[in-house]
LUMVOGU-859675 format. One record per residue (C-alpha): residue in one letter; x, y, z. Coordinates in steps of 0.5 Angstrom, whole numbers. Layout:
% LUMVOGU-859675
r u v w
A X Y Z
...
% end
This chain:
% LUMVOGU-859675
r u v w
M 0 0 0
T 3 7 -2
S 4 12 4
P 0 18 4
P 4 24 2
R 7 28 8
I 4 34 10
D 6 40 14
S 0 42 18
H 2 48 20
Q 6 54 17
H 6 61 16
F 8 66 11
W 8 74 12
R 10 80 9
L 12 86 14
S 10 91 9
R 3 89 10
G 3 92 17
D -2 88 21
Y 3 83 25
G 2 87 31
W 6 81 35
L 12 81 30
T 17 86 32
P 24 87 31
A 26 84 38
L 24 77 34
G 30 78 30
P 31 72 26
I 24 72 24
H 23 79 23
R 23 79 15
D 19 77 10
S 17 69 9
E 14 67 3
P 13 61 -2
A 20 61 -5
D 24 61 2
L 20 55 4
A 20 51 -2
P 27 48 -2
L 26 46 5
L 20 42 3
A 23 39 -3
A 29 37 2
H 25 33 7
D 20 30 2
I 14 34 4
A 9 34 -1
A 4 40 2
T 3 45 7
I -3 48 11
L -2 55 11
V -4 59 18
Q -6 66 19
A -1 70 23
A -5 77 23
P -12 78 26
T -15 81 20
E -19 79 14
A -15 82 9
E -9 78 11
T -13 72 10
R -15 74 3
F -7 75 2
L -6 68 4
L -11 65 0
G -8 69 -6
L -1 66 -4
A -4 59 -4
A -7 60 -11
A -1 61 -14
T 3 56 -10
P 2 49 -11
F 4 46 -5
V 0 50 -1
A -6 45 0
G -11 49 4
V -11 56 8
V -13 57 16
G -15 64 16
W -18 69 21
A -25 72 21
D -28 76 27
F -32 71 31
A -35 77 35
A -38 81 29
P -45 82 29
D -45 80 21
A -40 74 23
P -44 69 19
A -44 73 13
R -36 75 13
I -35 67 14
A -39 65 8
A -35 70 4
L -29 68 6
A -31 60 5
A -33 62 -2
D -26 61 -4
P -25 53 -4
L -18 54 -1
L -20 56 6
V -20 50 10
G -21 53 17
L -21 59 21
R -17 61 27
P -18 67 32
M -12 68 36
A -15 66 43
Q -9 66 46
D -8 74 45
I -15 76 48
P -15 78 55
D -21 75 57
P -19 67 58
G -26 65 58
W -27 68 51
L -28 62 47
A -34 60 51
R -38 66 50
P -45 65 48
D -45 71 43
L -40 67 38
A -45 61 37
P -47 64 30
A -40 64 28
F -39 57 30
A -45 55 27
A -42 58 20
L -36 54 21
A -40 48 21
R -45 50 15
H -39 51 11
G -35 45 12
L -29 49 16
V -25 46 21
F -24 51 28
D -16 51 30
A -16 53 37
L -10 57 39
V -10 56 46
K -5 56 52
P -7 52 59
P -11 58 62
Q -16 58 56
I -17 50 56
P -23 51 61
A -27 56 56
L -25 51 50
L -28 45 54
A -34 49 55
L -34 51 47
L -33 43 46
D -39 41 50
R -43 46 46
E -40 44 39
T -40 37 39
R -39 36 32
L -35 41 29
P -28 39 28
V -23 42 32
V -15 42 32
I -11 44 38
D -5 48 36
H 2 47 38
G -1 42 43
A -4 47 47
K 3 50 49
P 6 47 55
D 11 51 59
L 17 47 57
A 21 52 60
G 18 52 67
T 17 46 71
D 10 45 73
L 6 41 67
A 0 39 72
Q -5 44 69
W -3 42 62
R -3 35 63
D -10 35 66
G -13 40 60
I -10 35 55
A -13 29 58
A -20 33 58
L -19 36 51
A -17 29 48
A -24 26 51
R -28 30 47
P -28 26 40
N -28 31 35
T -22 34 37
V -15 33 34
C -8 36 36
K -2 39 32
L 5 36 34
S 8 43 33
G 10 49 36
L 14 45 42
V 21 48 41
T 19 55 42
E 16 53 49
A 22 50 51
R 29 54 53
P 34 55 48
G 39 49 48
W 33 44 48
T 34 37 46
A 29 31 44
A 29 29 51
T 27 36 53
L 20 35 49
A 20 27 50
P 15 28 56
A 10 33 53
V 10 28 46
A 9 22 50
H 3 25 54
L 0 28 47
L 1 21 44
A -2 17 50
C -8 22 50
F -10 23 43
G -6 17 40
P -2 17 33
Q -9 17 29
R -11 24 32
L -4 28 32
L -2 32 26
W 6 34 25
G 7 41 23
S 13 45 23
D 11 52 25
W 16 55 20
P 18 60 20
V 17 61 28
V 21 55 29
T 27 58 27
L 27 62 33
R 30 55 36
T 32 51 31
P 32 50 23
Y 26 46 20
A 30 40 19
G 32 40 27
W 25 40 29
L 23 35 24
A 29 30 26
A 27 31 33
A 19 29 32
E 21 23 28
R 26 21 33
L 20 22 39
T 15 18 34
A 20 12 32
T 17 7 36
L 10 8 32
S 8 3 27
A 10 5 20
A 2 6 19
D 2 11 25
R 8 15 23
A 5 16 16
A -2 18 19
L 2 23 24
F 6 26 18
G 1 27 13
G -5 22 13
N -9 26 19
A -8 33 16
A -11 30 9
R -17 27 13
L -18 33 17
Y -17 39 12
L -17 36 5
A -23 31 5
K -28 36 2
R -24 43 1
G -17 45 -1
R -13 42 -6
N -10 34 -6
P -3 34 -5
A -1 30 -11
K 6 30 -11
P 12 32 -7
V 15 38 -9
M 21 37 -13
D 25 43 -13
G 26 50 -10
S 22 54 -15
S 16 58 -13
S 13 64 -15
R 13 70 -10
S 7 74 -11
% end
């Protein structure tokens, strides 16, 4: 049986001149630069990765449309997870307009940056979540442990909406106490409509991290979600704050080396295809064979 194509389920592009990346300051020196398809394509080719899911990095619909334009011109981008204002009175109409583009596969409010940790559970957001379900979109949950109770409340209400938890809900790998995170992950995994991205962990660790640093968190994610509900993602270029693309991929492969070939194929591609691309996006037909890609 042919293995499914490898898919990077979480990467970003941005163009600083757009001006809507409030978090992306000069203090983040290595990534305070334009990041576009031609920069990523050689890395995908080097690691036999056929396709990516491109994820928003600014809380504007204008950036989502910018990303959809990049995706249309970039064959390796299989789908876009964008942003919409879930709290807007006309949120369903806004979501419908964005969903008219078939390359939109999901939406992600930047919940981790919203001052109210209970924001996700607000009843007035229900029309937006209903619109996601109506248009076959996935909900990407960008949360840290303080937002997990609100996400659980949302999941109790939205029992059929596909929900992907970004970056393993960001465990504090630079600290010492993962108890709250462990309990939260176990509770999230108990909801059958959740999956989780194995991504973003290295930037939660201190500089000088090793695979052993990440091992307890990865083991807990595997124990709770299992390999059929985990999606590998690079979080490029943010990952380069701690390691090159190849460094995180190698660590993830090492930390999942005991899984069966079928489980590894699912985690590194098959699960992302099933979650994001069954009804929307584009099918990843072939691996990227060279570093060429047009800049838009």
